[in-house]
OpenMM code with the backbone's topology and positions (N, CA, C; nanometers):
from openmm import Vec3, app, unit

residues = "MET ILE GLY HIS SER ILE GLU LEU ALA ALA SER SER GLN LEU THR VAL ASN LEU VAL ASP LEU GLU ILE GLU THR ARG GLN ALA GLN SER LEU LEU GLN LEU TYR TYR GLN LYS ALA LYS ILE LEU GLY ILE MET ALA GLU SER SER TYR GLN THR GLY ASP PRO GLY THR ASN ILE CYS ASP LEU ALA ARG SER TRP GLY ALA ASP LEU ILE VAL LEU GLY ARG ARG GLY LEU ASN GLY PHE ALA GLU LEU LEU ALA GLY SER VAL SER ASN HIS VAL VAL HIS HIS ALA PRO CYS SER VAL LEU VAL VAL GLN GLY GLN".split()
positions = [
    Vec3(10.4033, 9.3571, 11.6125),
    Vec3(10.5303, 9.4561, 11.6399),
    Vec3(10.5209, 9.5347, 11.5439),
    Vec3(10.5117, 9.6729, 11.5483),
    Vec3(10.5536, 9.7787, 11.5545),
    Vec3(10.6818, 9.8157, 11.4631),
    Vec3(10.7672, 9.7962, 11.3896),
    Vec3(10.8851, 9.8206, 11.4105),
    Vec3(10.9151, 9.9721, 11.3111),
    Vec3(11.0303, 10.0477, 11.3231),
    Vec3(11.1018, 10.0917, 11.2134),
    Vec3(11.2851, 10.0964, 11.2649),
    Vec3(11.3635, 10.0470, 11.1064),
    Vec3(11.4839, 10.0978, 11.1428),
    Vec3(11.5143, 10.2038, 11.0719),
    Vec3(11.6650, 10.2840, 11.0653),
    Vec3(11.7188, 10.3541, 11.0351),
    Vec3(11.7923, 10.3586, 10.9502),
    Vec3(11.9313, 10.3111, 10.8616),
    Vec3(12.0329, 10.2725, 10.7985),
    Vec3(12.1361, 10.4113, 10.8178),
    Vec3(12.2308, 10.3501, 10.8922),
    Vec3(12.3574, 10.4545, 10.9136),
    Vec3(12.4685, 10.4062, 10.7613),
    Vec3(12.4798, 10.5198, 10.6609),
    Vec3(12.6045, 10.4775, 10.5741),
    Vec3(12.6848, 10.4905, 10.6039),
    Vec3(12.8126, 10.4176, 10.5791),
    Vec3(12.9769, 10.4396, 10.6743),
    Vec3(12.9913, 10.5978, 10.6483),
    Vec3(13.0780, 10.6228, 10.6841),
    Vec3(13.1081, 10.7286, 10.6941),
    Vec3(13.2040, 10.7231, 10.4709),
    Vec3(13.2401, 10.7079, 10.4831),
    Vec3(13.3638, 10.6492, 10.3907),
    Vec3(13.2122, 10.7100, 10.2530),
    Vec3(13.1486, 10.7043, 10.2946),
    Vec3(13.0146, 10.7014, 10.1776),
    Vec3(12.9400, 10.7939, 10.1748),
    Vec3(12.8707, 10.8581, 10.2821),
    Vec3(12.8600, 10.9472, 10.2976),
    Vec3(12.8214, 11.0302, 10.4337),
    Vec3(12.8352, 11.1967, 10.3592),
    Vec3(12.8166, 11.2632, 10.4927),
    Vec3(12.6810, 11.2891, 10.5664),
    Vec3(12.7060, 11.2727, 10.6985),
    Vec3(12.5190, 11.2614, 10.8261),
    Vec3(12.5419, 11.3664, 10.8548),
    Vec3(12.4184, 11.4519, 10.7941),
    Vec3(12.3258, 11.5754, 10.8554),
    Vec3(12.3077, 11.5485, 10.9991),
    Vec3(12.3761, 11.5283, 11.1049),
    Vec3(12.3336, 11.5258, 11.2147),
    Vec3(12.2132, 11.5158, 11.2712),
    Vec3(12.1328, 11.6830, 11.2291),
    Vec3(12.0694, 11.7039, 11.2125),
    Vec3(11.9078, 11.7018, 11.0907),
    Vec3(11.9226, 11.6341, 11.0136),
    Vec3(11.8455, 11.5560, 10.9184),
    Vec3(11.8185, 11.4338, 11.0254),
    Vec3(11.9344, 11.3521, 11.0625),
    Vec3(11.9220, 11.2489, 11.1040),
    Vec3(11.8624, 11.2253, 11.2733),
    Vec3(11.8689, 11.3738, 11.2955),
    Vec3(11.7306, 11.4189, 11.4267),
    Vec3(11.6622, 11.3916, 11.4091),
    Vec3(11.6144, 11.4718, 11.3318),
    Vec3(11.4973, 11.5404, 11.2561),
    Vec3(11.3939, 11.3828, 11.2159),
    Vec3(11.4593, 11.3259, 11.1995),
    Vec3(11.3788, 11.2153, 11.1101),
    Vec3(11.3863, 11.1257, 11.2084),
    Vec3(11.4544, 11.0555, 11.3369),
    Vec3(11.4371, 10.9993, 11.4200),
    Vec3(11.3266, 11.0028, 11.5193),
    Vec3(11.3670, 11.1977, 11.5455),
    Vec3(11.1802, 11.1776, 11.5950),
    Vec3(11.0632, 11.1238, 11.5114),
    Vec3(11.0732, 11.1496, 11.3360),
    Vec3(10.9265, 11.1258, 11.2899),
    Vec3(10.9189, 11.0816, 11.3063),
    Vec3(11.0168, 10.9549, 11.2532),
    Vec3(10.9919, 10.7987, 11.3006),
    Vec3(10.9295, 10.7433, 11.4368),
    Vec3(10.9604, 10.7648, 11.5628),
    Vec3(10.9931, 10.7871, 11.6502),
    Vec3(10.7816, 10.8128, 11.6771),
    Vec3(10.7960, 10.9252, 11.6251),
    Vec3(10.6460, 10.9903, 11.6935),
    Vec3(10.5106, 10.8881, 11.5525),
    Vec3(10.5482, 10.8502, 11.4581),
    Vec3(10.4989, 10.7171, 11.3642),
    Vec3(10.4840, 10.6178, 11.3867),
    Vec3(10.5587, 10.5318, 11.4981),
    Vec3(10.5523, 10.4171, 11.5491),
    Vec3(10.4657, 10.3930, 11.6820),
    Vec3(10.5472, 10.5525, 11.7333),
    Vec3(10.4045, 10.5493, 11.8188),
    Vec3(10.2448, 10.5345, 11.8485),
    Vec3(10.2322, 10.6687, 11.7209),
    Vec3(10.0908, 10.6726, 11.6784),
    Vec3(10.0116, 10.5283, 11.5785),
    Vec3(10.0932, 10.4644, 11.5331),
    Vec3(10.0230, 10.3902, 11.5224),
    Vec3(10.0307, 10.3104, 11.6251),
    Vec3(10.1365, 10.2471, 11.7676),
    Vec3(10.1369, 10.1910, 11.8453),
    Vec3(9.9828, 10.2003, 11.9564),
    Vec3(9.9335, 10.2923, 11.9680),
    Vec3(9.8341, 10.3600, 12.0232),
    Vec3(9.7239, 10.3593, 11.9166),
    Vec3(9.7047, 10.3172, 11.8486),
    Vec3(9.6085, 10.2777, 11.7230),
    Vec3(9.5508, 10.1470, 11.7508),
    Vec3(9.6794, 10.0816, 11.7633),
    Vec3(9.6603, 9.9603, 11.7797),
    Vec3(9.6467, 9.8960, 11.9356),
    Vec3(9.6746, 9.9961, 12.0146),
    Vec3(9.5914, 9.9584, 12.1942),
    Vec3(9.4153, 10.0017, 12.1762),
    Vec3(9.4473, 10.1020, 12.1205),
    Vec3(9.3029, 10.1942, 12.1157),
    Vec3(9.1606, 10.0451, 12.0648),
    Vec3(9.2609, 10.0002, 11.9598),
    Vec3(9.1491, 9.9045, 11.9101),
    Vec3(9.1356, 9.7305, 11.9442),
    Vec3(9.1955, 9.7714, 12.0491),
    Vec3(9.2088, 9.5967, 12.1554),
    Vec3(9.3514, 9.5558, 12.0793),
    Vec3(9.4345, 9.5358, 11.9944),
    Vec3(9.5125, 9.4895, 11.9557),
    Vec3(9.6616, 9.4633, 12.0249),
    Vec3(9.7083, 9.4039, 12.0842),
    Vec3(9.8096, 9.3601, 12.2009),
    Vec3(9.9682, 9.3433, 12.1363),
    Vec3(10.0385, 9.5018, 12.0782),
    Vec3(10.1331, 9.5218, 12.0159),
    Vec3(10.1739, 9.5678, 12.1068),
    Vec3(10.3684, 9.5703, 11.9899),
    Vec3(10.4427, 9.6521, 12.0735),
    Vec3(10.5346, 9.7243, 11.9298),
    Vec3(10.6233, 9.8201, 12.0261),
    Vec3(10.6827, 9.9141, 11.9051),
    Vec3(10.8826, 9.9191, 11.9331),
    Vec3(10.9454, 9.8953, 11.8218),
    Vec3(11.0932, 9.9094, 11.8081),
    Vec3(11.1388, 9.9880, 11.7522),
    Vec3(11.2293, 10.0431, 11.7803),
    Vec3(11.2622, 10.2239, 11.7001),
    Vec3(11.3919, 10.1191, 11.7068),
    Vec3(11.4730, 10.1109, 11.6323),
    Vec3(11.6729, 10.0765, 11.5669),
    Vec3(11.7227, 10.1193, 11.4556),
    Vec3(11.8560, 10.1721, 11.5045),
    Vec3(11.9239, 10.2410, 11.3360),
    Vec3(12.0726, 10.1098, 11.3296),
    Vec3(12.0406, 10.0536, 11.2100),
    Vec3(12.1646, 9.9347, 11.1433),
    Vec3(12.0733, 9.9311, 11.0225),
    Vec3(12.1396, 9.8106, 10.9778),
    Vec3(12.0727, 9.7470, 10.8545),
    Vec3(11.8955, 9.7129, 10.8610),
    Vec3(11.8150, 9.7202, 10.7831),
    Vec3(11.6763, 9.7416, 10.8512),
    Vec3(11.6466, 9.5572, 10.7923),
    Vec3(11.7057, 9.5120, 10.7127),
    Vec3(11.7023, 9.4171, 10.6913),
    Vec3(11.7376, 9.2741, 10.7776),
    Vec3(11.8441, 9.3331, 10.8231),
    Vec3(11.9062, 9.1929, 10.9194),
    Vec3(11.8389, 9.2133, 11.0551),
    Vec3(11.8187, 9.4118, 11.1245),
    Vec3(11.7604, 9.3876, 11.2405),
    Vec3(11.6101, 9.3543, 11.1989),
    Vec3(11.5242, 9.3395, 11.1055),
    Vec3(11.3803, 9.2874, 11.0472),
    Vec3(11.3859, 9.1199, 11.1325),
    Vec3(11.4654, 9.0778, 11.0575),
    Vec3(11.5007, 8.9676, 11.0823),
    Vec3(11.5528, 8.9158, 11.2260),
    Vec3(11.6280, 8.9209, 11.3019),
    Vec3(11.7235, 8.9149, 11.3853),
    Vec3(11.5120, 8.9724, 11.5124),
    Vec3(11.4602, 9.0931, 11.4721),
    Vec3(11.3261, 9.0746, 11.5494),
    Vec3(11.2653, 8.9443, 11.5613),
    Vec3(11.2462, 8.9390, 11.4819),
    Vec3(11.1185, 8.8399, 11.4415),
    Vec3(11.1502, 8.6854, 11.4485),
    Vec3(11.3073, 8.7064, 11.4422),
    Vec3(11.3855, 8.5566, 11.5151),
    Vec3(11.3402, 8.5917, 11.6771),
    Vec3(11.3792, 8.6995, 11.7216),
    Vec3(11.4162, 8.6908, 11.9044),
    Vec3(11.2319, 8.7303, 11.9564),
    Vec3(11.1319, 8.7048, 11.9057),
    Vec3(11.0584, 8.7200, 11.9152),
    Vec3(10.9049, 8.6086, 11.9235),
    Vec3(11.0633, 8.5511, 11.7943),
    Vec3(10.9250, 8.4029, 11.7396),
    Vec3(10.7562, 8.4244, 11.6566),
    Vec3(10.8580, 8.5191, 11.6156),
    Vec3(10.7195, 8.5019, 11.5204),
    Vec3(10.6823, 8.4731, 11.4331),
    Vec3(10.5241, 8.4540, 11.3158),
    Vec3(10.4841, 8.3554, 11.2360),
    Vec3(10.5400, 8.4225, 11.1307),
    Vec3(10.4819, 8.5661, 11.0783),
    Vec3(10.4130, 8.6246, 11.0001),
    Vec3(10.4932, 8.7578, 11.0040),
    Vec3(10.6249, 8.7932, 10.8961),
    Vec3(10.5956, 8.9598, 10.8896),
    Vec3(10.5978, 9.0263, 10.7428),
    Vec3(10.5149, 9.1071, 10.7791),
    Vec3(10.4841, 9.2481, 10.7186),
    Vec3(10.4747, 9.3671, 10.6875),
    Vec3(10.5906, 9.2740, 10.5605),
    Vec3(10.6078, 9.4915, 10.5218),
    Vec3(10.5948, 9.5584, 10.3659),
    Vec3(10.5681, 9.6335, 10.3692),
    Vec3(10.5730, 9.7138, 10.1950),
    Vec3(10.7098, 9.6813, 10.1623),
    Vec3(10.7092, 9.7759, 10.0369),
    Vec3(10.8080, 9.7937, 9.9204),
    Vec3(10.8216, 9.8516, 9.8692),
    Vec3(10.8304, 9.9625, 9.8189),
    Vec3(10.8575, 10.0601, 9.7566),
    Vec3(10.8576, 10.0056, 9.5928),
    Vec3(10.8580, 9.9642, 9.5391),
    Vec3(10.7984, 9.9013, 9.3840),
    Vec3(10.9826, 9.9278, 9.2849),
    Vec3(11.0983, 9.9508, 9.3642),
    Vec3(11.2298, 9.9758, 9.2824),
    Vec3(11.2638, 9.8997, 9.2022),
    Vec3(11.3237, 9.8691, 9.0798),
    Vec3(11.3156, 9.7377, 9.0533),
    Vec3(11.4263, 9.7888, 8.9422),
    Vec3(11.5207, 9.6987, 8.9288),
    Vec3(11.6967, 9.6775, 8.8447),
    Vec3(11.8399, 9.7718, 8.8701),
    Vec3(11.8120, 9.8380, 8.8251),
    Vec3(11.9040, 9.9533, 8.8213),
    Vec3(11.8999, 9.9967, 8.9673),
    Vec3(11.8456, 10.0656, 8.9980),
    Vec3(11.7244, 10.1716, 9.1256),
    Vec3(11.7329, 10.1031, 9.2148),
    Vec3(11.6738, 9.8697, 9.2446),
    Vec3(11.6797, 9.8425, 9.3251),
    Vec3(11.8284, 9.7575, 9.3968),
    Vec3(11.9350, 9.7645, 9.2483),
    Vec3(12.0089, 9.7287, 9.2581),
    Vec3(12.1459, 9.8327, 9.3398),
    Vec3(12.1086, 9.9582, 9.2908),
    Vec3(12.1537, 10.0471, 9.3894),
    Vec3(12.1377, 10.0865, 9.5306),
    Vec3(12.0691, 10.1157, 9.5469),
    Vec3(11.9442, 10.0848, 9.7149),
    Vec3(11.9148, 10.0116, 9.7311),
    Vec3(11.9425, 9.8999, 9.7438),
    Vec3(11.9422, 9.7271, 9.8242),
    Vec3(11.7841, 9.7531, 9.7987),
    Vec3(11.7212, 9.6057, 9.8964),
    Vec3(11.5895, 9.5879, 9.9368),
    Vec3(11.5575, 9.5522, 10.0371),
    Vec3(11.5355, 9.5854, 10.1028),
    Vec3(11.5007, 9.5131, 10.2292),
    Vec3(11.4441, 9.4184, 10.2698),
    Vec3(11.2678, 9.4230, 10.1132),
    Vec3(11.2368, 9.3260, 10.1466),
    Vec3(11.2671, 9.2199, 10.1061),
    Vec3(11.3304, 9.2334, 9.9871),
    Vec3(11.3904, 9.1268, 9.9553),
    Vec3(11.5315, 9.0054, 10.0380),
    Vec3(11.5890, 9.1055, 10.1060),
    Vec3(11.6423, 9.0613, 10.2413),
    Vec3(11.5961, 8.9645, 10.2719),
    Vec3(11.5097, 9.0020, 10.3120),
    Vec3(11.3846, 9.0083, 10.4529),
    Vec3(11.3412, 8.8613, 10.4028),
    Vec3(11.2677, 8.8053, 10.3129),
    Vec3(11.1934, 8.7483, 10.1815),
    Vec3(11.2850, 8.6112, 10.2119),
    Vec3(11.4661, 8.6337, 10.1624),
    Vec3(11.5437, 8.5607, 10.1942),
    Vec3(11.6367, 8.5426, 10.2670),
    Vec3(11.6287, 8.5763, 10.3782),
    Vec3(11.6425, 8.5411, 10.5693),
    Vec3(11.6015, 8.5573, 10.6735),
    Vec3(11.4472, 8.5822, 10.6436),
    Vec3(11.3482, 8.5241, 10.7908),
    Vec3(11.3400, 8.4322, 10.8283),
    Vec3(11.3056, 8.4025, 10.9779),
    Vec3(11.3279, 8.2375, 11.0252),
    Vec3(11.1665, 8.2177, 10.9859),
    Vec3(11.0508, 8.3413, 10.9160),
    Vec3(10.9114, 8.2878, 10.9212),
    Vec3(10.9353, 8.3369, 10.8276),
    Vec3(10.7775, 8.2765, 10.7729),
    Vec3(10.7387, 8.3617, 10.6559),
    Vec3(10.6688, 8.5015, 10.6291),
    Vec3(10.6535, 8.5232, 10.5287),
    Vec3(10.7137, 8.6816, 10.4616),
    Vec3(10.5674, 8.7289, 10.3350),
    Vec3(10.5360, 8.8644, 10.4063),
    Vec3(10.3955, 8.9362, 10.3760),
    Vec3(10.4435, 9.0364, 10.3074),
    Vec3(10.4643, 9.0546, 10.1671),
    Vec3(10.4973, 9.2124, 10.0749),
    Vec3(10.4262, 9.2892, 9.9977),
    Vec3(10.3791, 9.3752, 10.0635),
    Vec3(10.2895, 9.4484, 10.0361),
    Vec3(10.3421, 9.5974, 9.9150),
    Vec3(10.3088, 9.5919, 9.7679),
    Vec3(10.3755, 9.6637, 9.7153),
    Vec3(10.3182, 9.7618, 9.7009),
    Vec3(10.4146, 9.8775, 9.7936),
    Vec3(10.3793, 10.0341, 9.8065),
    Vec3(10.3067, 10.0717, 9.6504),
    Vec3(10.2621, 10.2065, 9.6526),
    Vec3(10.1518, 10.2910, 9.5673),
    Vec3(10.2643, 10.3603, 9.4566),
] * unit.nanometer
topology = app.Topology()
chain = topology.addChain("A")
for resn in residues:
    res = topology.addResidue(resn, chain)
    for name in ("N", "CA", "C"):
        topology.addAtom(name, app.Element.getBySymbol(name[0]), res)
């Protein structure tokens, strides 16, 4: 499963620029389609999913519904205060996933 999720902030916290959101949505969907096609060409059975909402929860829910044995995800490498403010998708998934999780450190 190749997935991407965009978290939408509550309107009281952030004014969402709909044009930027639409651009980000199109870019994410194009990237998902690119990876899906690469997997298909290599003979790897794949599905893709694009969702809005809380990324950590979406990943865990999708893994649960799909019956996944393993989740592989990257992390940005934030730590301390920055991670506390931004939240950590990988941390959420590690603690709430219904299966094993492999976290790959970003550059």
